[in-house]
C-alpha positions, 0 to 999 in steps of 0.5 A: 543670878550670882550674888556675892556675900562679903564675909570679911574685909581687913585693911592696914594693921588688921590685914597684916597677919593675913598678908603675912600668911599669904607670903609665908604659907600661900593663898590657900592657907590664908583663905582657910584662915579667913573662912573662919569668919563665914557665919552663913548668909548673915553677910552683906550682899552685893551683885558685883565682885568686890575687887579692885583693878590691882587686886590679886584674886584667889578662887577656890570653890565658891570663895574668892579672896581678893588682896592687895599687899601694896595697899595692905588689905584683904577680903573674902567673899562667897558666891551664892545663887539667888532666886530671880525676882 
């Protein structure tokens, strides 16, 4: 079963730096920047992909970056496989 570890979520002024990286350097550069906050498995876990309907998503490997420039937020999660209960 897939689980999603929520690594970081930024919005408003906190998200602006990352959104500017997306606009100027691309999604890959922004994801690399956000991956610095991945501290292993000590993140909140979810069974659903944490993305809104109007979000843009960028997926590379086990990482998913969701962002919405018009609502000024960006988040990064990592897909992990969990053991069946």
